[in-house]
TORKOL-4160 file (C-alpha; in steps of 0.2 Angstrom, whole numbers, padded with zeros to 4 digits, m for minus):
346
<pt num="1" X="m0076" Y="0091" Z="m0053"/>
<pt num="2" X="m0061" Y="0083" Z="m0045"/>
<pt num="3" X="m0048" Y="0093" Z="m0055"/>
<pt num="4" X="m0035" Y="0103" Z="m0046"/>
<pt num="5" X="m0035" Y="0117" Z="m0058"/>
<pt num="6" X="m0022" Y="0131" Z="m0053"/>
<pt num="7" X="m0025" Y="0149" Z="m0060"/>
<pt num="8" X="m0007" Y="0149" Z="m0065"/>
<pt num="9" X="0004" Y="0135" Z="m0070"/>
<pt num="10" X="0021" Y="0136" Z="m0062"/>
<pt num="11" X="0037" Y="0128" Z="m0069"/>
<pt num="12" X="0036" Y="0115" Z="m0056"/>
<pt num="13" X="0018" Y="0110" Z="m0060"/>
<pt num="14" X="0016" Y="0091" Z="m0061"/>
<pt num="15" X="0001" Y="0086" Z="m0072"/>
<pt num="16" X="m0007" Y="0070" Z="m0065"/>
<pt num="17" X="m0020" Y="0059" Z="m0074"/>
<pt num="18" X="m0030" Y="0047" Z="m0063"/>
<pt num="19" X="m0037" Y="0033" Z="m0075"/>
<pt num="20" X="m0053" Y="0025" Z="m0069"/>
<pt num="21" X="m0068" Y="0017" Z="m0076"/>
<pt num="22" X="m0086" Y="0011" Z="m0070"/>
<pt num="23" X="m0085" Y="0000" Z="m0055"/>
<pt num="24" X="m0069" Y="0009" Z="m0049"/>
<pt num="25" X="m0066" Y="0007" Z="m0030"/>
<pt num="26" X="m0069" Y="0025" Z="m0025"/>
<pt num="27" X="m0055" Y="0027" Z="m0013"/>
<pt num="28" X="m0043" Y="0021" Z="m0026"/>
<pt num="29" X="m0048" Y="0036" Z="m0036"/>
<pt num="30" X="m0051" Y="0049" Z="m0022"/>
<pt num="31" X="m0038" Y="0044" Z="m0010"/>
<pt num="32" X="m0023" Y="0049" Z="m0021"/>
<pt num="33" X="m0032" Y="0064" Z="m0027"/>
<pt num="34" X="m0035" Y="0071" Z="m0010"/>
<pt num="35" X="m0017" Y="0068" Z="m0005"/>
<pt num="36" X="m0010" Y="0077" Z="m0020"/>
<pt num="37" X="m0022" Y="0091" Z="m0019"/>
<pt num="38" X="m0018" Y="0094" Z="m0001"/>
<pt num="39" X="0001" Y="0095" Z="m0006"/>
<pt num="40" X="m0004" Y="0108" Z="m0019"/>
<pt num="41" X="m0012" Y="0119" Z="m0006"/>
<pt num="42" X="0004" Y="0119" Z="0004"/>
<pt num="43" X="0016" Y="0125" Z="m0009"/>
<pt num="44" X="0020" Y="0143" Z="m0014"/>
<pt num="45" X="0015" Y="0138" Z="m0032"/>
<pt num="46" X="0003" Y="0124" Z="m0037"/>
<pt num="47" X="0013" Y="0107" Z="m0036"/>
<pt num="48" X="0000" Y="0096" Z="m0045"/>
<pt num="49" X="m0014" Y="0098" Z="m0058"/>
<pt num="50" X="m0024" Y="0082" Z="m0056"/>
<pt num="51" X="m0037" Y="0077" Z="m0069"/>
<pt num="52" X="m0049" Y="0061" Z="m0069"/>
<pt num="53" X="m0048" Y="0052" Z="m0085"/>
<pt num="54" X="m0061" Y="0039" Z="m0091"/>
<pt num="55" X="m0068" Y="0030" Z="m0105"/>
<pt num="56" X="m0081" Y="0043" Z="m0109"/>
<pt num="57" X="m0089" Y="0058" Z="m0102"/>
<pt num="58" X="m0098" Y="0064" Z="m0092"/>
<pt num="59" X="m0095" Y="0053" Z="m0077"/>
<pt num="60" X="m0091" Y="0036" Z="m0070"/>
<pt num="61" X="m0100" Y="0026" Z="m0057"/>
<pt num="62" X="m0090" Y="0019" Z="m0043"/>
<pt num="63" X="m0093" Y="0002" Z="m0034"/>
<pt num="64" X="m0102" Y="0011" Z="m0020"/>
<pt num="65" X="m0114" Y="0020" Z="m0032"/>
<pt num="66" X="m0107" Y="0037" Z="m0031"/>
<pt num="67" X="m0103" Y="0046" Z="m0048"/>
<pt num="68" X="m0087" Y="0055" Z="m0052"/>
<pt num="69" X="m0086" Y="0068" Z="m0065"/>
<pt num="70" X="m0074" Y="0064" Z="m0080"/>
<pt num="71" X="m0062" Y="0078" Z="m0084"/>
<pt num="72" X="m0056" Y="0070" Z="m0100"/>
<pt num="73" X="m0060" Y="0055" Z="m0110"/>
<pt num="74" X="m0046" Y="0043" Z="m0116"/>
<pt num="75" X="m0050" Y="0047" Z="m0135"/>
<pt num="76" X="m0049" Y="0066" Z="m0131"/>
<pt num="77" X="m0031" Y="0064" Z="m0126"/>
<pt num="78" X="m0019" Y="0073" Z="m0138"/>
<pt num="79" X="m0001" Y="0071" Z="m0141"/>
<pt num="80" X="0002" Y="0088" Z="m0132"/>
<pt num="81" X="m0008" Y="0081" Z="m0117"/>
<pt num="82" X="0004" Y="0065" Z="m0117"/>
<pt num="83" X="0019" Y="0076" Z="m0119"/>
<pt num="84" X="0014" Y="0086" Z="m0103"/>
<pt num="85" X="0010" Y="0071" Z="m0092"/>
<pt num="86" X="0020" Y="0069" Z="m0077"/>
<pt num="87" X="0012" Y="0055" Z="m0068"/>
<pt num="88" X="m0001" Y="0042" Z="m0072"/>
<pt num="89" X="m0011" Y="0034" Z="m0058"/>
<pt num="90" X="m0022" Y="0019" Z="m0063"/>
<pt num="91" X="m0035" Y="0015" Z="m0051"/>
<pt num="92" X="m0042" Y="m0002" Z="m0046"/>
<pt num="93" X="m0059" Y="m0010" Z="m0044"/>
<pt num="94" X="m0070" Y="m0023" Z="m0052"/>
<pt num="95" X="m0072" Y="m0013" Z="m0068"/>
<pt num="96" X="m0053" Y="m0011" Z="m0071"/>
<pt num="97" X="m0050" Y="m0030" Z="m0068"/>
<pt num="98" X="m0063" Y="m0034" Z="m0081"/>
<pt num="99" X="m0056" Y="m0022" Z="m0094"/>
<pt num="100" X="m0038" Y="m0023" Z="m0090"/>
<pt num="101" X="m0033" Y="m0029" Z="m0107"/>
<pt num="102" X="m0045" Y="m0018" Z="m0117"/>
<pt num="103" X="m0036" Y="m0012" Z="m0133"/>
<pt num="104" X="m0042" Y="0006" Z="m0130"/>
<pt num="105" X="m0035" Y="0005" Z="m0112"/>
<pt num="106" X="m0019" Y="m0003" Z="m0118"/>
<pt num="107" X="m0016" Y="0010" Z="m0131"/>
<pt num="108" X="m0018" Y="0024" Z="m0119"/>
<pt num="109" X="m0007" Y="0017" Z="m0105"/>
<pt num="110" X="0007" Y="0012" Z="m0116"/>
<pt num="111" X="0007" Y="0030" Z="m0124"/>
<pt num="112" X="0006" Y="0037" Z="m0107"/>
<pt num="113" X="0021" Y="0026" Z="m0101"/>
<pt num="114" X="0031" Y="0032" Z="m0116"/>
<pt num="115" X="0030" Y="0050" Z="m0110"/>
<pt num="116" X="0026" Y="0051" Z="m0092"/>
<pt num="117" X="0040" Y="0053" Z="m0079"/>
<pt num="118" X="0031" Y="0041" Z="m0067"/>
<pt num="119" X="0018" Y="0027" Z="m0069"/>
<pt num="120" X="0008" Y="0021" Z="m0054"/>
<pt num="121" X="m0006" Y="0009" Z="m0049"/>
<pt num="122" X="m0018" Y="0007" Z="m0035"/>
<pt num="123" X="m0024" Y="m0010" Z="m0029"/>
<pt num="124" X="m0030" Y="m0020" Z="m0045"/>
<pt num="125" X="m0024" Y="m0006" Z="m0056"/>
<pt num="126" X="m0008" Y="m0016" Z="m0057"/>
<pt num="127" X="m0017" Y="m0029" Z="m0069"/>
<pt num="128" X="m0018" Y="m0015" Z="m0082"/>
<pt num="129" X="0001" Y="m0011" Z="m0080"/>
<pt num="130" X="0004" Y="m0030" Z="m0081"/>
<pt num="131" X="m0007" Y="m0032" Z="m0097"/>
<pt num="132" X="0002" Y="m0018" Z="m0105"/>
<pt num="133" X="0019" Y="m0027" Z="m0102"/>
<pt num="134" X="0025" Y="m0013" Z="m0090"/>
<pt num="135" X="0028" Y="m0024" Z="m0076"/>
<pt num="136" X="0038" Y="m0038" Z="m0085"/>
<pt num="137" X="0054" Y="m0041" Z="m0075"/>
<pt num="138" X="0049" Y="m0029" Z="m0061"/>
<pt num="139" X="0044" Y="m0031" Z="m0043"/>
<pt num="140" X="0025" Y="m0026" Z="m0040"/>
<pt num="141" X="0011" Y="m0028" Z="m0028"/>
<pt num="142" X="m0008" Y="m0027" Z="m0028"/>
<pt num="143" X="m0022" Y="m0031" Z="m0016"/>
<pt num="144" X="m0017" Y="m0046" Z="m0006"/>
<pt num="145" X="m0032" Y="m0055" Z="m0012"/>
<pt num="146" X="m0026" Y="m0054" Z="m0030"/>
<pt num="147" X="m0007" Y="m0057" Z="m0028"/>
<pt num="148" X="m0008" Y="m0075" Z="m0032"/>
<pt num="149" X="m0019" Y="m0071" Z="m0047"/>
<pt num="150" X="m0007" Y="m0058" Z="m0053"/>
<pt num="151" X="0008" Y="m0069" Z="m0051"/>
<pt num="152" X="m0001" Y="m0084" Z="m0060"/>
<pt num="153" X="m0007" Y="m0074" Z="m0075"/>
<pt num="154" X="0009" Y="m0064" Z="m0077"/>
<pt num="155" X="0024" Y="m0075" Z="m0072"/>
<pt num="156" X="0037" Y="m0062" Z="m0078"/>
<pt num="157" X="0032" Y="m0051" Z="m0063"/>
<pt num="158" X="0040" Y="m0053" Z="m0046"/>
<pt num="159" X="0025" Y="m0051" Z="m0035"/>
<pt num="160" X="0028" Y="m0045" Z="m0017"/>
<pt num="161" X="0012" Y="m0050" Z="m0007"/>
<pt num="162" X="0017" Y="m0041" Z="0009"/>
<pt num="163" X="0021" Y="m0024" Z="0003"/>
<pt num="164" X="0011" Y="m0008" Z="0005"/>
<pt num="165" X="0018" Y="m0001" Z="m0011"/>
<pt num="166" X="0033" Y="m0005" Z="m0022"/>
<pt num="167" X="0044" Y="0006" Z="m0032"/>
<pt num="168" X="0054" Y="m0001" Z="m0046"/>
<pt num="169" X="0061" Y="0012" Z="m0057"/>
<pt num="170" X="0048" Y="0024" Z="m0064"/>
<pt num="171" X="0034" Y="0011" Z="m0060"/>
<pt num="172" X="0026" Y="0012" Z="m0043"/>
<pt num="173" X="0012" Y="m0001" Z="m0038"/>
<pt num="174" X="0002" Y="m0001" Z="m0022"/>
<pt num="175" X="m0009" Y="m0013" Z="m0012"/>
<pt num="176" X="m0027" Y="m0011" Z="m0009"/>
<pt num="177" X="m0038" Y="0004" Z="m0006"/>
<pt num="178" X="m0030" Y="0015" Z="0008"/>
<pt num="179" X="m0013" Y="0009" Z="0002"/>
<pt num="180" X="m0016" Y="0021" Z="m0013"/>
<pt num="181" X="m0015" Y="0035" Z="0000"/>
<pt num="182" X="0001" Y="0028" Z="0007"/>
<pt num="183" X="0008" Y="0028" Z="m0011"/>
<pt num="184" X="0002" Y="0046" Z="m0014"/>
<pt num="185" X="0011" Y="0052" Z="0002"/>
<pt num="186" X="0027" Y="0043" Z="m0005"/>
<pt num="187" X="0025" Y="0052" Z="m0021"/>
<pt num="188" X="0024" Y="0069" Z="m0012"/>
<pt num="189" X="0039" Y="0065" Z="m0001"/>
<pt num="190" X="0049" Y="0060" Z="m0017"/>
<pt num="191" X="0043" Y="0077" Z="m0026"/>
<pt num="192" X="0042" Y="0089" Z="m0012"/>
<pt num="193" X="0051" Y="0082" Z="0004"/>
<pt num="194" X="0047" Y="0072" Z="0019"/>
<pt num="195" X="0041" Y="0087" Z="0030"/>
<pt num="196" X="0027" Y="0091" Z="0019"/>
<pt num="197" X="0022" Y="0073" Z="0017"/>
<pt num="198" X="0022" Y="0071" Z="0036"/>
<pt num="199" X="0011" Y="0087" Z="0038"/>
<pt num="200" X="m0002" Y="0080" Z="0026"/>
<pt num="201" X="m0002" Y="0063" Z="0035"/>
<pt num="202" X="m0005" Y="0071" Z="0051"/>
<pt num="203" X="m0019" Y="0082" Z="0045"/>
<pt num="204" X="m0028" Y="0067" Z="0037"/>
<pt num="205" X="m0026" Y="0057" Z="0053"/>
<pt num="206" X="m0014" Y="0045" Z="0044"/>
<pt num="207" X="m0004" Y="0044" Z="0060"/>
<pt num="208" X="0009" Y="0033" Z="0052"/>
<pt num="209" X="0018" Y="0035" Z="0036"/>
<pt num="210" X="0019" Y="0017" Z="0032"/>
<pt num="211" X="0035" Y="0012" Z="0023"/>
<pt num="212" X="0033" Y="0002" Z="0007"/>
<pt num="213" X="0039" Y="m0014" Z="0015"/>
<pt num="214" X="0027" Y="m0014" Z="0029"/>
<pt num="215" X="0015" Y="m0029" Z="0028"/>
<pt num="216" X="m0002" Y="m0026" Z="0021"/>
<pt num="217" X="m0009" Y="m0043" Z="0029"/>
<pt num="218" X="m0007" Y="m0044" Z="0048"/>
<pt num="219" X="m0007" Y="m0060" Z="0058"/>
<pt num="220" X="m0023" Y="m0053" Z="0067"/>
<pt num="221" X="m0032" Y="m0053" Z="0050"/>
<pt num="222" X="m0026" Y="m0071" Z="0046"/>
<pt num="223" X="m0033" Y="m0077" Z="0063"/>
<pt num="224" X="m0050" Y="m0068" Z="0059"/>
<pt num="225" X="m0050" Y="m0076" Z="0041"/>
<pt num="226" X="m0049" Y="m0094" Z="0047"/>
<pt num="227" X="m0065" Y="m0104" Z="0043"/>
<pt num="228" X="m0060" Y="m0118" Z="0055"/>
<pt num="229" X="m0067" Y="m0112" Z="0072"/>
<pt num="230" X="m0055" Y="m0122" Z="0083"/>
<pt num="231" X="m0040" Y="m0117" Z="0072"/>
<pt num="232" X="m0046" Y="m0099" Z="0073"/>
<pt num="233" X="m0046" Y="m0100" Z="0092"/>
<pt num="234" X="m0028" Y="m0106" Z="0091"/>
<pt num="235" X="m0022" Y="m0092" Z="0079"/>
<pt num="236" X="m0030" Y="m0079" Z="0091"/>
<pt num="237" X="m0021" Y="m0088" Z="0106"/>
<pt num="238" X="m0005" Y="m0086" Z="0097"/>
<pt num="239" X="m0007" Y="m0068" Z="0093"/>
<pt num="240" X="m0012" Y="m0064" Z="0112"/>
<pt num="241" X="0002" Y="m0075" Z="0119"/>
<pt num="242" X="0018" Y="m0070" Z="0109"/>
<pt num="243" X="0029" Y="m0071" Z="0124"/>
<pt num="244" X="0025" Y="m0089" Z="0127"/>
<pt num="245" X="0034" Y="m0105" Z="0120"/>
<pt num="246" X="0026" Y="m0105" Z="0103"/>
<pt num="247" X="0037" Y="m0119" Z="0096"/>
<pt num="248" X="0029" Y="m0132" Z="0084"/>
<pt num="249" X="0028" Y="m0146" Z="0097"/>
<pt num="250" X="0020" Y="m0134" Z="0109"/>
<pt num="251" X="0007" Y="m0127" Z="0096"/>
<pt num="252" X="0003" Y="m0145" Z="0090"/>
<pt num="253" X="0000" Y="m0150" Z="0108"/>
<pt num="254" X="m0012" Y="m0135" Z="0110"/>
<pt num="255" X="m0021" Y="m0140" Z="0095"/>
<pt num="256" X="m0021" Y="m0159" Z="0100"/>
<pt num="257" X="m0013" Y="m0164" Z="0084"/>
<pt num="258" X="0002" Y="m0173" Z="0078"/>
<pt num="259" X="0016" Y="m0161" Z="0073"/>
<pt num="260" X="0016" Y="m0167" Z="0055"/>
<pt num="261" X="m0003" Y="m0165" Z="0054"/>
<pt num="262" X="m0003" Y="m0148" Z="0063"/>
<pt num="263" X="0010" Y="m0141" Z="0051"/>
<pt num="264" X="0000" Y="m0146" Z="0036"/>
<pt num="265" X="m0016" Y="m0140" Z="0043"/>
<pt num="266" X="m0008" Y="m0123" Z="0048"/>
<pt num="267" X="m0002" Y="m0120" Z="0030"/>
<pt num="268" X="m0019" Y="m0124" Z="0023"/>
<pt num="269" X="m0027" Y="m0112" Z="0035"/>
<pt num="270" X="m0014" Y="m0097" Z="0035"/>
<pt num="271" X="m0004" Y="m0100" Z="0019"/>
<pt num="272" X="0012" Y="m0099" Z="0029"/>
<pt num="273" X="0022" Y="m0109" Z="0041"/>
<pt num="274" X="0019" Y="m0109" Z="0060"/>
<pt num="275" X="0037" Y="m0102" Z="0062"/>
<pt num="276" X="0034" Y="m0087" Z="0050"/>
<pt num="277" X="0016" Y="m0084" Z="0057"/>
<pt num="278" X="0023" Y="m0083" Z="0075"/>
<pt num="279" X="0037" Y="m0072" Z="0070"/>
<pt num="280" X="0025" Y="m0060" Z="0061"/>
<pt num="281" X="0014" Y="m0060" Z="0076"/>
<pt num="282" X="0029" Y="m0055" Z="0087"/>
<pt num="283" X="0034" Y="m0042" Z="0075"/>
<pt num="284" X="0017" Y="m0035" Z="0076"/>
<pt num="285" X="0017" Y="m0035" Z="0095"/>
<pt num="286" X="0034" Y="m0026" Z="0095"/>
<pt num="287" X="0028" Y="m0013" Z="0083"/>
<pt num="288" X="0013" Y="m0009" Z="0094"/>
<pt num="289" X="0025" Y="m0007" Z="0109"/>
<pt num="290" X="0037" Y="0004" Z="0099"/>
<pt num="291" X="0023" Y="0015" Z="0093"/>
<pt num="292" X="0016" Y="0018" Z="0111"/>
<pt num="293" X="0029" Y="0014" Z="0124"/>
<pt num="294" X="0046" Y="0022" Z="0128"/>
<pt num="295" X="0054" Y="0006" Z="0134"/>
<pt num="296" X="0072" Y="m0001" Z="0131"/>
<pt num="297" X="0074" Y="m0012" Z="0116"/>
<pt num="298" X="0078" Y="m0028" Z="0126"/>
<pt num="299" X="0063" Y="m0026" Z="0136"/>
<pt num="300" X="0052" Y="m0024" Z="0121"/>
<pt num="301" X="0060" Y="m0039" Z="0113"/>
<pt num="302" X="0057" Y="m0050" Z="0128"/>
<pt num="303" X="0039" Y="m0044" Z="0130"/>
<pt num="304" X="0036" Y="m0048" Z="0112"/>
<pt num="305" X="0043" Y="m0066" Z="0113"/>
<pt num="306" X="0060" Y="m0063" Z="0105"/>
<pt num="307" X="0075" Y="m0071" Z="0114"/>
<pt num="308" X="0085" Y="m0054" Z="0113"/>
<pt num="309" X="0085" Y="m0038" Z="0104"/>
<pt num="310" X="0096" Y="m0044" Z="0090"/>
<pt num="311" X="0084" Y="m0057" Z="0085"/>
<pt num="312" X="0070" Y="m0044" Z="0085"/>
<pt num="313" X="0081" Y="m0033" Z="0074"/>
<pt num="314" X="0084" Y="m0047" Z="0062"/>
<pt num="315" X="0065" Y="m0051" Z="0061"/>
<pt num="316" X="0061" Y="m0033" Z="0058"/>
<pt num="317" X="0072" Y="m0032" Z="0043"/>
<pt num="318" X="0064" Y="m0048" Z="0036"/>
<pt num="319" X="0047" Y="m0042" Z="0038"/>
<pt num="320" X="0048" Y="m0023" Z="0037"/>
<pt num="321" X="0065" Y="m0019" Z="0029"/>
<pt num="322" X="0069" Y="m0008" Z="0043"/>
<pt num="323" X="0076" Y="m0009" Z="0061"/>
<pt num="324" X="0066" Y="m0008" Z="0077"/>
<pt num="325" X="0075" Y="0009" Z="0081"/>
<pt num="326" X="0070" Y="0016" Z="0063"/>
<pt num="327" X="0053" Y="0010" Z="0066"/>
<pt num="328" X="0051" Y="0019" Z="0082"/>
<pt num="329" X="0059" Y="0035" Z="0075"/>
<pt num="330" X="0046" Y="0035" Z="0061"/>
<pt num="331" X="0031" Y="0029" Z="0070"/>
<pt num="332" X="0033" Y="0032" Z="0088"/>
<pt num="333" X="0024" Y="0046" Z="0097"/>
<pt num="334" X="0039" Y="0058" Z="0096"/>
<pt num="335" X="0038" Y="0060" Z="0077"/>
<pt num="336" X="0019" Y="0064" Z="0078"/>
<pt num="337" X="0023" Y="0077" Z="0091"/>
<pt num="338" X="0037" Y="0084" Z="0080"/>
<pt num="339" X="0024" Y="0085" Z="0065"/>
<pt num="340" X="0012" Y="0095" Z="0076"/>
<pt num="341" X="0025" Y="0107" Z="0081"/>
<pt num="342" X="0031" Y="0109" Z="0063"/>
<pt num="343" X="0013" Y="0112" Z="0058"/>
<pt num="344" X="0011" Y="0126" Z="0071"/>
<pt num="345" X="0027" Y="0135" Z="0064"/>
<pt num="346" X="0022" Y="0135" Z="0046"/>
């Protein structure tokens, strides 16, 4: 059983239902459960009671073939169960996408939303919240491969394709697979404080607590995804040479194309403009330096291809929603060392 079942229920106990069905992505289910369970193990009284909810007992089969035991079926949920619910987590996966608008699921999710303090989704679980009308007029995210589909099918939702997770009021949505663990860490931080969330991140070897605004789709991945071999070579060259002149005329020259044709082909291959791709690659290079190198900001800016530290700062705000200094404070080596020290003291 995946249930965290405390012997005593303290006044601060938060009951969490993880909703999943056959063909669920296993990490969408077990990742958040692992984080919340770890949090409960570190509090004086249990912080979370987590149960796995499905269409029917005794189990569901995940996309990798492993079976997970169902604690409670949807039809077994009583009014008292709904009234006691603190957080609903809707897991993603092929099964959830196929059955997102199933009337039984819709009734359960809408009833849960009327009672729970917080409604969340992992990966394509966002399609369930969207079908239930819970995301109308809100910002949301899902796995990057399905962001366009979510936006096209539900035009009243503002889809943020770059975010790891998005919080809009009582609704939290997250990107694909491991982003569900980032979301769960954010829930723990919101409920129990940053220090505890950092301890869990350190133990799980999640060496960075990624902010919600951090991009889920890197320029390195975009380069690998290109099906045009010569163009893929150019994208890799950009990523590996961020400190060079990467203007459109220079890139078009490298690709042996006219500037107009180059810009069109670039958008077809990457879904973005050359300028935005280059800026994203430079931000990514700067992030690696900020995580590993204790160098002055002007040096990192020049090394990463920015004209100066101020331009780097503006680019960080556009892509990550935080400054380079805030990024270093959060993800540099020093914070990890502080977490390790904190863990030794507790």
